[in-house]
LUMTORMAR-220143 format. One line per 3 residues: number of its first residue (from 1); for each residue x negated, y negated, z of C-alpha. Coordinates in steps of 0.02 Angstrom, whole numbers. Each point is the difference from the previous one (the first is absolute). Example, Ala and Ser with C-alpha at 12.3 -4.5 7.8 and 13.67 -1.06 7.14 Angstrom:
2
1) -615,225,390 ~ -69,-172,-33 $
This chain:
411
1) 988,-1386,492 ~ 111,141,-64 ~ -72,174,-25 $
4) 80,137,-105 ~ 66,134,118 ~ -40,183,-27 $
7) 116,132,72 ~ -96,150,72 ~ 47,175,-54 $
10) 138,44,122 ~ -63,175,35 ~ -175,-58,47 $
13) -69,-71,161 ~ -55,-181,-6 ~ -184,-47,-6 $
16) 6,-53,182 ~ 81,164,52 ~ -131,104,-91 $
19) -144,-100,70 ~ 77,15,173 ~ -13,188,-18 $
22) -187,-19,-43 ~ -61,-134,122 ~ -184,39,-31 $
25) 11,-13,-190 ~ -67,-165,-69 ~ 142,-115,-53 $
28) -89,-69,-153 ~ -36,173,-70 ~ 182,46,31 $
31) 51,-155,-100 ~ -119,54,-139 ~ 81,172,-7 $
34) 177,-69,-1 ~ -39,-125,-138 ~ -83,135,-105 $
37) 147,116,31 ~ 135,-126,-44 ~ -92,-112,-123 $
40) 4,-187,-29 ~ 106,-135,-77 ~ -84,-167,-37 $
43) 113,-151,17 ~ -4,-136,-132 ~ -84,-114,126 $
46) -137,129,29 ~ -28,29,-185 ~ -12,-188,-28 $
49) -134,-12,135 ~ -111,132,-80 ~ -154,-84,-75 $
52) -79,103,-141 ~ -160,-99,20 ~ -21,62,179 $
55) 107,155,20 ~ -21,172,-75 ~ 140,41,-123 $
58) 57,161,-83 ~ 137,49,-121 ~ 144,110,59 $
61) 142,37,-121 ~ -48,-151,-105 ~ -3,-124,146 $
64) -155,-79,76 ~ -1,33,189 ~ -128,-31,138 $
67) -106,157,5 ~ 15,26,186 ~ -14,-81,170 $
70) -92,5,165 ~ 66,-5,177 ~ -81,-99,141 $
73) -117,141,51 ~ -62,32,-177 ~ 120,144,-29 $
76) 43,16,-184 ~ 178,25,-62 ~ 9,82,-170 $
79) 184,-1,-44 ~ 100,-16,-160 ~ 153,-105,-43 $
82) 161,95,31 ~ 182,-34,-45 ~ 116,-74,131 $
85) 92,163,32 ~ -163,73,68 ~ 5,-125,144 $
88) -171,-76,-32 ~ -87,-129,107 ~ 8,-176,-68 $
91) -159,-100,-28 ~ 35,-186,17 ~ -105,-159,10 $
94) 45,-106,151 ~ -92,-149,76 ~ -153,30,-108 $
97) -18,187,36 ~ 56,163,-77 ~ 109,101,118 $
100) 83,171,11 ~ 186,-6,37 ~ 110,144,59 $
103) 187,-18,34 ~ -16,-189,-13 ~ -140,-13,128 $
106) -183,-45,-29 ~ -100,148,65 ~ -178,-45,-53 $
109) -107,-122,-96 ~ -102,73,-142 ~ -138,-56,-117 $
112) -10,43,-185 ~ -156,84,-65 ~ -127,-128,-61 $
115) -50,14,-182 ~ -181,53,-33 ~ -107,-116,-104 $
118) -25,127,-139 ~ 188,11,-34 ~ -7,-148,-119 $
121) -134,79,-110 ~ -5,122,-144 ~ -118,139,-47 $
124) -115,-16,-151 ~ 127,105,-95 ~ 138,-124,41 $
127) 97,95,136 ~ 65,-94,153 ~ -114,52,142 $
130) 144,3,124 ~ 83,138,-102 ~ -159,103,-16 $
133) -48,-10,184 ~ 132,-60,122 ~ -36,-50,180 $
136) 63,27,174 ~ -65,-118,134 ~ -160,102,23 $
139) 7,134,-134 ~ -17,9,-188 ~ 127,113,-88 $
142) -30,84,-166 ~ 150,86,-79 ~ -108,81,-130 $
145) 133,93,-99 ~ 189,-15,-17 ~ 16,173,-77 $
148) 54,146,109 ~ 13,173,-79 ~ 134,57,121 $
151) 114,-148,-39 ~ -39,-37,-182 ~ -27,174,-73 $
154) 95,124,108 ~ 134,-120,62 ~ -38,73,171 $
157) -63,-155,87 ~ 21,-24,187 ~ 182,-45,24 $
160) -34,-147,117 ~ -127,-82,-116 ~ 43,-160,-97 $
163) -179,-37,-52 ~ 0,73,-178 ~ 150,-110,-36 $
166) -74,-153,84 ~ -177,18,-67 ~ 64,26,-178 $
169) 94,-165,12 ~ -153,-87,70 ~ -118,63,-134 $
172) 121,-46,-138 ~ 19,-176,71 ~ -188,-30,1 $
175) -46,111,-148 ~ -112,105,112 ~ -69,168,-58 $
178) 75,158,74 ~ -173,37,70 ~ -118,-139,56 $
181) -174,-10,-73 ~ -141,18,127 ~ -86,-154,-71 $
184) 152,-110,36 ~ 16,68,177 ~ -185,-27,35 $
187) 11,-179,-60 ~ 149,-35,114 ~ -83,78,153 $
190) -157,-103,-27 ~ 104,-159,-12 ~ 104,43,154 $
193) -154,28,106 ~ -54,-179,-31 ~ 125,-46,136 $
196) -113,40,150 ~ 71,101,144 ~ 175,21,-69 $
199) 4,180,-60 ~ -54,152,102 ~ 53,147,-109 $
202) 40,53,-178 ~ 150,113,-30 ~ 22,95,-163 $
205) 149,102,-57 ~ 101,53,-152 ~ 115,134,-65 $
208) -44,184,-10 ~ -79,68,-160 ~ -7,190,-5 $
211) -99,19,-163 ~ -175,69,-8 ~ -100,161,-3 $
214) 50,18,181 ~ 166,-79,48 ~ -27,-184,49 $
217) -173,-11,-82 ~ 59,-142,-113 ~ 60,-101,150 $
220) -161,37,94 ~ -112,-51,-146 ~ 90,-166,-15 $
223) -16,-40,185 ~ -184,43,-2 ~ -29,-121,-144 $
226) 101,-134,89 ~ -88,23,167 ~ -172,0,-80 $
229) 41,-164,-88 ~ 58,-78,164 ~ -154,67,87 $
232) -109,-105,-115 ~ 63,-154,92 ~ -74,60,165 $
235) -181,13,57 ~ 30,156,106 ~ 38,176,-64 $
238) 166,5,92 ~ 127,-138,21 ~ 160,-17,105 $
241) 131,84,-106 ~ 150,114,-2 ~ 60,107,-144 $
244) 181,56,2 ~ 9,138,-129 ~ 63,174,-39 $
247) -59,148,107 ~ -162,44,-84 ~ -81,171,19 $
250) -155,24,105 ~ -111,-2,-155 ~ 81,-162,-58 $
253) -15,-79,171 ~ -186,38,6 ~ -21,-91,-167 $
256) 101,-147,66 ~ -109,-13,155 ~ -167,25,-85 $
259) 27,-103,-157 ~ 80,-156,75 ~ -15,-118,148 $
262) 173,46,64 ~ 23,-17,188 ~ 166,90,35 $
265) 123,113,-88 ~ 189,3,10 ~ 126,114,-84 $
268) 181,-30,44 ~ 103,156,33 ~ 151,-116,25 $
271) 107,122,102 ~ -61,110,143 ~ 116,147,-26 $
274) -12,129,-138 ~ 186,17,-36 ~ 29,-188,-11 $
277) -163,-25,-95 ~ 60,122,-134 ~ 162,-98,-22 $
280) -65,-178,17 ~ -165,22,-96 ~ 42,131,-133 $
283) -148,-40,-114 ~ -125,11,141 ~ 82,160,60 $
286) -4,80,-173 ~ -180,-40,-46 ~ -87,7,169 $
289) 116,56,138 ~ 19,-52,181 ~ -118,125,80 $
292) -135,-27,-130 ~ 14,-188,23 ~ -29,19,187 $
295) -145,120,-29 ~ -85,-123,-118 ~ 15,-139,129 $
298) -83,110,130 ~ -139,49,-119 ~ -33,-183,-36 $
301) -48,-25,183 ~ -156,107,-26 ~ -52,-116,-141 $
304) 50,-175,57 ~ -9,29,187 ~ 124,7,142 $
307) 102,-160,9 ~ -37,-47,-181 ~ 138,107,-76 $
310) 178,-59,6 ~ 174,42,-62 ~ 151,-112,-9 $
313) 183,41,22 ~ 154,-101,-45 ~ 71,-4,175 $
316) 186,31,7 ~ 21,76,-172 ~ 6,171,83 $
319) 175,-49,62 ~ 66,-39,-176 ~ 169,74,-44 $
322) 51,129,-47 ~ -149,116,28 ~ -98,-93,132 $
325) -3,46,183 ~ 174,-6,75 ~ -56,-100,152 $
328) -132,-130,37 ~ -59,103,149 ~ -34,152,-108 $
331) -86,-105,-134 ~ -114,-83,128 ~ -48,162,84 $
334) -43,87,-165 ~ -99,-149,-67 ~ -103,-24,157 $
337) -36,186,14 ~ -73,1,-176 ~ -98,-160,33 $
340) -71,81,157 ~ -56,150,-101 ~ -92,-112,-124 $
343) -78,-104,139 ~ -70,156,83 ~ -94,29,-163 $
346) -63,-179,-16 ~ 131,-78,-116 ~ 88,-160,51 $
349) 182,-35,-45 ~ 76,-173,-24 ~ 176,-45,-51 $
352) 88,-135,-97 ~ 180,-49,35 ~ 122,73,-125 $
355) 119,-132,-69 ~ 96,65,-152 ~ -49,-104,-151 $
358) 76,-39,-168 ~ -84,106,-133 ~ -12,155,110 $
361) 115,150,-2 ~ 35,-30,185 ~ 50,-182,-29 $
364) 176,21,70 ~ -48,94,158 ~ -26,-68,174 $
367) -156,1,108 ~ 5,62,181 ~ 14,-106,155 $
370) -125,-122,73 ~ -11,115,151 ~ -59,140,-114 $
373) -140,-104,-75 ~ -59,-60,170 ~ -12,180,60 $
376) -88,53,-160 ~ -130,-140,9 ~ -33,33,184 $
379) -13,187,-28 ~ -125,-14,-142 ~ -111,-119,98 $
382) 6,113,153 ~ -55,147,-108 ~ -148,-99,-69 $
385) -52,-55,173 ~ 14,176,68 ~ -115,68,-134 $
388) -122,-145,-3 ~ 40,-51,-179 ~ -22,-178,-60 $
391) 90,-83,-144 ~ -119,-145,-25 ~ 11,4,-190 $
394) 191,-9,5 ~ 32,-109,152 ~ 103,-157,27 $
397) -129,-112,-82 ~ -49,105,-150 ~ 172,63,-46 $
400) 140,-66,108 ~ 133,118,-66 ~ -4,129,140 $
403) 85,-38,167 ~ -92,144,83 ~ -172,-67,-46 $
406) 55,-172,62 ~ 9,84,171 ~ -179,63,-12 $
409) -74,-172,43 ~ 92,2,167 ~ -90,155,66 $
């Protein structure tokens, strides 16, 4: 058997060297981070072994790829295809199994996500259910709206974000509405739940909409309608759910809590440093501001409860050139200090791994080292543990995109 060799970046330590410096860090989670950081390349043999009748598929830049994969311990890897010059991991199919390959060596076996039964069905209005409500192994995902005011109106979208570009392509390919109808979503949720025991949480998100009598009222009204429609599927007033939305005011948050069955609330600040936030997220900085965003997260704790309010950051983007932190050490210290401040007030912080993507303004930049991400994941989990904060609604089973919350199950 011949494997395609990948040459490591010459100025970076090897995977083994980095892991040797962190002997207590789980190897499989380190692999997850490195794959997310560097991306994937599927060999022809791997693509030929993908079975659309059994495996979950999604479209990326006009090509049908496996949606994601699982490691031996159930750890999810959510990573995107990357060009060869980004030094991605190869995914191959050898001796009846999918494998990850780095520098010509098989490093792990992986499994592709299994396709849910409802993926082959359509809504009463004719929409493919898999494009209305997508699935992770144990979570249902609703990308309710592809419109984002910051990106589409002000041209001040977050500079790392490729999603407006990607979601626009997806909705054009399947002739989906810019905003999903609550009736279609409800129908998909009801169908998905016919697969007993598979799904443990419902995640809802979409772009920011600033319109309304009070800023963000239009976005809030839509989510309330959507959550109420979903709630009709359940026999209990509240159901396991997470809304990832804009930073609503206290008045708006009270409405959200009282008028829906929502279980947890997340609003992603993206960057935990005011100066870098202003540069990387100009629309968010202009309309809301860094300090106000943090204040609204803290106020949400009084409404949803300690441990039920969350913010996400795009880990590593704070090092982006030319205005990011000049060193990884300074970036890590500043980020963890701000996460500590939020944790003291009852807000959890999770991070995703920044891998520059086509369609974003940062597409040609480079993410920080594996060592940086290991330290960031460990630091965020230590902060949560120190302050007694859980992340049950965003853990390795329900989300799978956060290396730091993968660590939570080990403590």
